[in-house]
C-alpha positions in Angstrom: -16.5 -115.4 -19.8 -17.0 -111.8 -21.2 -20.4 -110.7 -21.8 -22.0 -108.0 -24.0 -25.5 -107.5 -23.0 -28.4 -105.4 -24.4 -32.1 -105.9 -23.4 -32.6 -108.8 -25.6 -29.2 -109.9 -27.0 -26.9 -111.9 -24.8 -23.4 -112.4 -26.5 -20.4 -114.0 -25.0 -17.1 -115.9 -25.4 -16.5 -119.2 -23.8 -12.7 -119.6 -23.6 -12.6 -123.1 -22.4 -14.4 -124.2 -25.7 -13.3 -121.3 -27.8 -16.9 -120.8 -28.8 -18.9 -117.5 -29.3 -22.6 -117.6 -28.3 -25.4 -115.2 -29.2 -28.8 -115.6 -27.7 -31.5 -113.5 -28.7 -34.5 -113.7 -26.2 -37.8 -112.5 -27.6 -38.8 -111.7 -24.0 -36.9 -111.6 -20.7 -37.9 -115.1 -19.2 -36.1 -116.9 -22.2 -39.0 -119.1 -23.3 -38.7 -118.0 -27.0 -35.9 -116.5 -29.2 -33.0 -117.6 -31.3 -29.6 -119.3 -30.3 -26.5 -119.2 -32.4 -23.1 -120.9 -31.6 -19.9 -120.1 -33.4 -16.5 -121.9 -33.3 -13.2 -120.6 -34.9 -12.2 -121.7 -38.5 -8.6 -122.6 -39.3 -8.1 -119.0 -40.0 -9.5 -118.3 -36.5 -12.7 -116.6 -37.9 -16.1 -117.3 -36.4 -18.0 -120.1 -38.1 -21.7 -120.7 -37.4 -22.1 -124.4 -36.2 -25.5 -124.4 -34.4 -28.9 -122.6 -34.7 -31.8 -123.2 -32.5 -35.0 -121.2 -32.3 -38.5 -121.3 -30.6 -40.8 -118.7 -32.1 -43.8 -119.3 -29.9 -43.7 -117.4 -26.4 -45.8 -119.7 -24.4 -44.2 -119.7 -21.1 -42.6 -123.2 -21.6 -39.0 -124.3 -22.3 -37.5 -121.2 -20.7 -33.6 -121.0 -20.7 -31.1 -118.6 -19.0 -28.3 -117.1 -21.0 -25.9 -119.7 -19.9 -28.0 -122.6 -21.0 -28.2 -124.3 -24.5 -31.9 -124.4 -25.4 -31.7 -128.2 -26.2 -35.4 -128.6 -26.5 -35.8 -125.9 -29.1 -36.0 -126.8 -32.8 -32.4 -127.1 -34.2 -32.0 -125.9 -37.8 -29.5 -127.0 -40.4 -26.5 -124.8 -40.7 -25.8 -123.9 -44.3 -22.2 -124.9 -45.2 -20.3 -124.1 -48.3 
């Protein structure tokens, strides 16, 4: 899994599922932020398939970069 890291953005590609993950932590412990999951389209371009977010940084429901924040609110992905 290749990762591109900054202080808050964690981005990586999962070759076993052909997914791109972008996780923006509002702070280091990972208890708030936004999570995006992309899969390839038929043209092999990234298509957003999942959005999750937790805007309140309250010290609960913390996730590492490798985990899907399943307890965070999931938002509807806009499709054409």
